[in-house]
N, C-alpha and C positions, 0 to 999 in steps of 0.2 A: 401650199400657200401661193403657188404660181397661178392657180385658178382664181384665187381672190384678187391677185394683181391684175389678171386679165379682166375680171369683172369691173374692178375700179376704173381701169382705162376705158372700158366700153361705156361706163357711166360718165365719162368726161374728165376723169382725173388726169392731170398732166404734170404734176410736180415730181418730187424725188420720192422714189419707192425703194426701200431697202429690204432685201431678202437675205436672211442669214441661215445657213444650214451646213451640214457636213459637206466636204469637198465634192464627192460624187453627185450629191443631190443639187448642189450649187451649179455644177456644170449642166446637169439635166434641165434645171430651171432656165438657165441662160439659153440653152439650145431651144427649148420649147417656146419661150417668150420671143426669141429672135425669129423663130419660124412663123410666129403669128404676126410678125411685122412690128412688134412692140420695141421701144427703145431700150433694150438691154445693153448696158455699157459697163466698162471697167470703172472702178472708183476714180481713177486718175483721169478719166475721159468725160466726166460730167460736163455738160454744156453750161453756158451762162445761166446763172440762177440755180445751178445744181439740179437740173431736171433730167429725168431718166430713171431707169430701173437698174439698181446695182445689186449684184448677187455676190455675197461675201461668205467666206468660211473662216477668216482670221479674226479672232476676238479683238486684237488690238486695233485693226482697221475699223471694226464695228464700233468700238468705243470712241474712236476719233470722229466717226460720222455722227454718232448719237450726241456727242458733246457739242456739235455745231448746230443742233436743232434748238431754236429759241422762239419759234412762232407757236406759242402754246395753243392758240385757238384754231390754227389750221393744221394741226399735226395729230396723227393717230398712231399709237403703239399697239400692235397686235401680236399676241403670242398664244396660239392655240395648241395645247398639248405639246409644247416645245420647251419653253422656259421651265415649266413644271416638271420636266423630265431631265433636268440637269442638276448637277451638284449644287447645294445651297450656296457655296462660296461663289460660283459663277453667276447664279441668279442675282445675288446681292451686288456683285460687281457690275452687271449690266443694268440692273434697275437703278443703281445710283446715277446712271447717265440719262435717266428719263425725265429729269426735272423740267425740261422745256416742252414736254408734250401736253397737249390740251385734252386729249381723249385716250382712253385705254380700253382694250378688250383682251381679257385673258380667258382661256378655257383650260380646265385642268381636272384631273381625276382626284378622287378623295385622298389617295396616297400614291406615292411613287417610291418603291423600295421601302426604306424605313422613314421616309419623310412624310409627315402629315401636311399635305398641301392645303387643306382647309385652314388649318392653323397658320401656316406660313403666310397665305394671302390675306387672312384676317389681320394678322399682326402688321403686315406691310401696309395694308390700306389704312389701318388705324394710325400708323405713323405719318400718314399723308392726309391730314384732315382738311387741307385746302382744296381737296378734290372730293366731289360728291360720288359716293360709291354705291353700287347696287349689285348684290349677289343673287343669282337665280340658279336653282337646280335645273339640270337638263332632263326634262321629264322622261323622254324616251330612253334614257340611259340608267333608269332604275335608281336614281338618287345617288349615283356613284361619281357623277361629273357635274361641274358647275361652270357658269359664266360669271365673270366679274367685270362689270362695266364701270368706267370712271370718266368723269368730265369736270373740267374746271368751270366755275361760275363765270358768266360773261362779265367782262370788265367795263 
């Protein structure tokens, strides 16, 4: 995800970017992004307007940051093969905090452990009818993985 962050900044993004991962990967991402001269900061050190890249490993800190997002048209929630590889209770806990996002991108495998990810994301997207959803099979992955795109209608 740090390469996606790098790309977003190269394309001109300058807002708040949150990366959530396991502690060792969080540290590696912070090191990598700082080495590129990108504004990787601690959550408590966000500048005015909350700009910068925050690398987190604590679920409670992530929930706090997600709850503060209320600019639905200018925000994107991305989870590629990450959220879909966590326990359902954690998925639901985090997804409950995404009400303020305007756009979504999920990538997931057909199943993870005993969880049917296709069913999980279909049910979740059906419960959020205010968002336009589109699911696409990832062709080069043999029909075993999917993208789920979501966007709120313009107001």
